[in-house]
N, C-alpha and C positions, 0 to 999 in steps of 0.2 A: 371106416366111415362109409356112407350110404355112395348108391351111384348118383341119387342124383345132386350130389350135393359137390360128389367126383365132374360132373355133366357143368353144373353151376360156374365150378371154378375155370374149369377151361373155356368154356363162353364167356366166364366175366375177364380171362386172359388171351383169350381172340379181341373182346372190344378193351383192354389195359394196352395190348400189341398196337392197339391203329391208335389211341390216343400217347400211348408213348414216341412210337416214331412217329408222328402228327404232329407232336410239338420238336421233338425233334427238329427234323426237316425246317418245320415250320422258323425257330431260333436260324439256323443254317439259313434257309433263304433271305429272312432280313438281313443277318448281319453281313450276307454276300453279297446283296446289290443294296446296301443303305450304308455301311462303315459302320465303327465302332458309336458314335455319336447319336446316331437313330437311330440307333438298335438298344441303347438308353432310354432314348424317347421314347420306342416303342413296347420296350419292357417296365416304364414308367405308370403308361396310360393302361396298358395290361392289368399292372399291381393296384391301379384306383378304380378300375371296373371290381376285380377280386376283392376292395374295401367294402364297396358299395353292394354289392352283393351278399356280402357276408352279414353284412348290419341290419339288412331285412327279411333275412329268409327264416324269423320267427324260427329258427331249430325243426322246420316244420318237414325237409324232405331226408333227414337221416331218420327222423319220429317215423316218415312212414313206412320206410326201409326195414327198420323197429319191428313195426306193430302188425303189421300185415302179414309178415311168412307167422308169427305165432298163431295169428285166426285161422291161418289155411291150416296149420296142423289142427287145428279144430275141427274142421271142415266148413267154416265160418265164410267162405269164400262169396256170396252174393255184399254179407257184410261188411268185409275188407274192402269191397268197392265202395259201397259209400263210405268207408271211412276214409278212402282219398279223396271223395267227392267234397265231405261235411269240410276235409283242408282245406282244398284245396280254395277255394273263397276268401280268406281268409289274407294267405298265402298272397293270390295274384293283385289284392289291396296294397297291399306292404311294399310290395315290386314293384310295382309301377311307382313308387316316392323318383327313385333314382333317375328313371328314363324322364319325371317330370319336370324334376329339380335340373339336369342339365339339359335339356330342351331353353327350357325360363333362363338360362344360364347364358344359353348362345343365342339366341335371341338380343337379351341386353347387349352383349356383347358386338352384336350387329348395330344394335341401335345408336352404341357410346363411340364406335371406330367403324367409319363407314367405308374404312380400304382393309376391317380385317378379315378378313376374305382372301384377300389378294394377296396378305401377308403371311409366311407363317418361318417361326423361328423354334427349332429344334429342344430352344434349351428351354423354354415357356408354353409344351405342346398344349396342355389346359386353356391358355389364352386365344384358341385359335377357335370360331366357332362350328367351324365342318367337323373337326375332333370332339367339338364337347357333342354335340348332336350323336355323332354313331357311339362315343361313351354312354348316352343314353339306352340308344335301343340295342346295344349289346350289356349291359345289364339288365335290363327286362326276357333280353332272350335269352340269356345265359340259366336266368334264374328258373325261369320256366322249364328249358330242356332238362333243368338238372331234378326236378319236380318230377317231371317225367321219367327219366332214370332214374328216380327211386324208387317210379310206382311200377316200373316194369319187374326192378330188381326184388322189390317185396312182394310178387306176383308172381316169383320163380323166372320168369319170362326173359331171363338172359340168352340165349338163338337171339330174342329179338334187341336187343340191348346190343349186342355185339354186332350184327347188323347195321341196325342207325346207326353206332359210333365207327366203324369204316366208314360208310358214306360220307358220314359230317368231315373227317377230317380228310378224306380224299378232296372234298368240295372245297376246303379250308387252303389247302395245299393251292389248287390252282387259282383260286382268287388272291390267296394272297402274295401268290409270283406275279400275276399281271397287274395286281393294284399295287403294289411297291416298284416294280418298273416303270409303270405310268405317275405313279399319284406319291408317291415318295410314302412317308411318314403315315398323309390320310390314305392313301390305297391298303398298307399293311393294316391298318385297326377295323377298315370294312372287312379285309378277309378272314380274321380272326370270328368277326360275327355272323358271316357266314357257314359255320361251324354248327351254328346254335338252332338252326333252321328246322331244318328236318325230325328231331326230334317232339318240336310242337302238333306233330297230324296228330299224336297220340294221347294229348289232351282232349280231343274229341271223347274218348272212352271215360273219362274221366266228369267231364261238364256234364254228359249226358245223365249221368245218375244222382240220384236226390240225396244230399247228403244229409248223412245218419250216425250220430254215435253214443250208444249206450251209457247212462250218467256213471258208472263205475269206469268206464273206458275212457271217459273225458277229463275223469280226475286224474287217472295215469297220465293220460298224454297230455295236461296241464303242466305236471310236474314235471316229467321227461324231457317236454319241448324247451322248458326256461332255462333248464341248467344245461339243455342241448346248446340252445341260439346259446345264453354265455357262453356258453363253453369254446364253439367257435366263436368267439366275438376274441377271448382272450387266449384261445388256441391260436388266431392270427400273429398274433407277437411272436408265436415258437416256431411253425413249422410253417407259415408262410412268409410273405417277403418284405416282411416289416420294414430291414436293412435298409431298403429300398427309399423308405421316405426320407434315413437319417444320409444317406449318402446324400441324394438329392438337396439337401440341407446344405449340407457341408462341404461337400466335395464337386458337385455338378453331376450334368447329364452322362458325359461318359464312361466316370466312375461305375453307375449302373449299367452301362456294358458289358464294364469287365466284372462285374459280380455278376450278371444272371447269365453268365456263358457259365462259368464255372457252376453257378447251381441249376443248371441246363444240364450239364454233366453229372453232378453228381444225382441230382433224378433219375440221370437215363439210367443210372447204376444199380438202381432198387428199385423200379419200378417194373422188369421182366419179375421177379417173385413176387414183389406185391399185388401184383394182377391174380395170385392165384388164393390171393385173404379173399377176396370179391365174393365168395359164396360162404363166407365164416359167419358174419351175422347173421345174413337168415336160417344156416346150419344151428348156431349157438342160439339162435329166439326159439328157433322151433324147440330144440333139445329142453332150453329154458318152459317153453311151455307145459314140456311133457314132464316136468319135474326130474329129470336125469341129469342131476349133476355128475355123476362118475363116469357119464358119455362125455362131459360135458371136459373134466380133467384130462379125459384121452386124449380126446381132441386138440384140447390148450398144447399138453405135452408136443407131441408130434408136430402138429405147427410152429412153436418155436423152434424144434432142431430143424426140419424142414424151412424152413424160412433162413436159418441163420447157414444150412449149409449151399446154401446158393447166393445167400447176400455177402456172405464174409467174402468169397473170393473173389466177387464183382467188383467188389467196391475195394479193399486193398490192390487188388489186380491193377485196376486204372489206375489207382493212384499212383502206382508204381510207374506207369509207363505214360502219364498225363502228358509229359514235354513233349511229346509224340505228336500223339493223341491232338490234342487242343488245337496246337497249329498244325495237322497237318486237314483239321478239318472246318476249323473260323479261320484259317493264316496268320501271317506272322503278326499282324496288328491287334492281336488279343494276345500274345504271347504275355501280356502282363498279369493277365489272370489264371495264370498256371497255380502261384502258390498257392492261392483262396482256393481254387478248386481241386488242389489234391487234402486242403483240412475239410473242407465239405463234402471231399466225397468217403474222408475216413470217417466222417461223423456218419453221416448218413447210414453207415453198415450198423449201427446200435441202435438209431430210432426206427430204421425197419424192420429188425425182428422182435420190437417192442410193440408191433402193428396186430398183433396177436392178441396178446393180453389187452388190450384198449377192444376191439372186436369183442373180446368176451364180456370186460366190463361194460360195455354199451348194451349187448343183449341181457347182464343180470341188473339193466333197470340203473345202473351206476353211474348215470352224465351227473350228477353231483361231486364225483369225484374228479372228472373235466377241467369242473367248472375249479375248481380248488388248482389244481395244478395249471390250468392254462394262467389263474391269479398269478402265480409264483414267475411263471414264466413270462409274463406281463412285466413286471416288474422288473427282473432280470433285463428283460430286453429293452429296455428303457435306460435303464443303468447302464446296459452295455454300449447302448447308441449313441449316449452322453458323455461316455468315460473313455470308452473303445475305437468307435467310428471315426468321431471324431478327429482323433490326431491320426489315426495309424491306416483309413480310407479302407478299401475292399478289404485289404488283410484286416484290420480290425472287427468289418462286418463279418469275414468266415470265421472268427476268432469268439467274438461274440455267440454268433445263431449256432455255435457248436457247442461252446459251454451250456446256453439255455438249454439245448436239446437234451443233451445230454442229464441236467439235473432235472429235467420233468421225466424221462422214461426211469430215473432212481426211484421217487418222488410214485410214482404212478405203480414201480414192479413192488416198492415196500406194501404199498396200499395191498397189491392185488394178494399175496406173501403173509401180511398178516392181518388182514381184512377176511378177504374171501378164502383164505386157507388152500390158496390151490402153490402146486413147486413148479419153479419153474429148472428147467434139467440145467443148471450150471457144469456138473464135469462136464457136458456133451458140449456146451458152448465154447466151456473153456479149450477143450479139443480142437473141434471147428476155426476156432479162431487163429489156433498154432498152426494147424493145417493154413490154412488164410495167409498166415505170414508169410511162413513157408514158400507158399506159392508167389508174393509178392517180391519177395529175394528173389527167386529162380527169374522171373522175369525181367526186374530192373538189370540185373550178370547180364543176360541175352542181349537187351537192349543197349548197353555201352559197351558190351566187346562187339554187335555186329553193327548193328546204328543202323538209320532209315525204315523205310517201308519194310526191309525183309528183316532185318531186328526186329522192329514189330513182330509182325507176323510169328517168326520165330520165338519172342518172350509170350505172346498170347499160347501157344499150343505148348511149351512147355511148361509154363507157368500152369495150365491148367492141369496136363498130366503130373506134374509135383506135385499140383493139392489133391487128385482120386489118388495118388499112392500114400499121401500123408494120412489119408481119413481112414483107409484101410490098417496101414500100420498102424494107427492111433486108435482104431476101432470106435471114430468119433461119432458113430451109428448105430444106433441099436438092430439087428437082422430086422425088426418089424417093417422098420422106417425105412431100410432099404425094399422088402418086399411093398409095400406101398407105393414108394417111387416106382417100378414096375408095374405094376397094376392100371397107373394112371398112366407110365408111357404106351403101352400095351391099348387105350383109346386112343392114342393119337393115331395123325395120319401116317400110314406102311411107312414113309420115307424117313419123316422123324424117329419112327420108334426105332429103326434099323440104325440109327445113327446114333441114339441117346444108348442102346442096350449095351456096347461094347463100353461104355463106360460103366454100369449099373457090374455088368462081370470082372471088371478093373476092381469094383468097393468089393463085391462078394468073392471074389479069389475063385 
């Protein structure tokens, strides 16, 4: 792997750590300060923002991250910046629509109900004019911030992404704590808005450039962006929180609070390893521009094994100790979320490993595959929402989400093997999964035997040791992969590198 790819991945990891810990801490702040019902109300509003920004993105942020590295690989730096400016104008117009729509709706609510600002019902947050105004502003700010970050990633400016993201998440936590304490749900929504303000400063670099793109490139971009946009919309049914809609319809706001807590923990388990994939799309795109397919095959196989090495124990281990972890973090009021959270975190392990292949397909301009996979997933999500979530509530949402994601991963993997002729390292994945199962069994036994916080600490340590020993005994990772892990660890801060090195020696023997 190139040094730039490793560096980009490390800076991507820093940005990812900031995002993951910030999102996790945000959910804790809201849950602890506002309770289950208000947590559901905030999660519902955040979901609405996600829907609006997805519908108006035009697929352009992903398109930017896909084509800028290819142009940089050919030495076309100025043309890359002009492409970013060329795509920004239509993106700005599209993303302004939700802000205008929600602002107009807020005004209508005030006109129709003179006391609309004085009354707030957490069961119907979008009936509040102030919430609607904040939602409109958040939609616009989040969309523009994502475009700015995609521009920086496409230009290989991952260090700036890491810095901006870290500061933004810190600002969100402060604003969220103050806002939730003083203004409840309204203040919490305003806190989420704060995280999107700093990246907007990057947009002046794009705006000052004259927008331009070569005719042949325009044709490629239109095709890619069209499928990418449709894939994002359909993918929202699979990977985002479409279950929130059905829970709101059938079970109410409180069920959303329980479900989103479980989903937050599932995302927390996979986010650490996923951070390492931030540099994959630019890296694959650059190799694609150089027509180096063999190098893409090597990176895909290695990336998939290393992702599984990190994700499987994190997810299965967390599932094993979920009863202790969830109540310790969120309190006994959220204990009803434990069964659903356990299912979600196990299913997340499979979908996370598949992200390496997803980045590969994006780099090979097969965004059409995402569209068709998303179409299948959308149908399954709607069917699951009507037939499973309705009668079973949060547990049904977990079952529906897990089944839909596993089907989507299966279809994508089939295309990767049969159509693109890339080989999935099945044998290594099976050995790594078996080692992770042993890790989970050990952790749960320790938790049951010791109990309490001490039991949780013992479970984590014993589970990790069991996993590393099992990986060595099963020869789950080839020596080349372990060597790559060691080379990456040497590039980390000295204290972290010293902590990781014993684990590497335990695997190597």
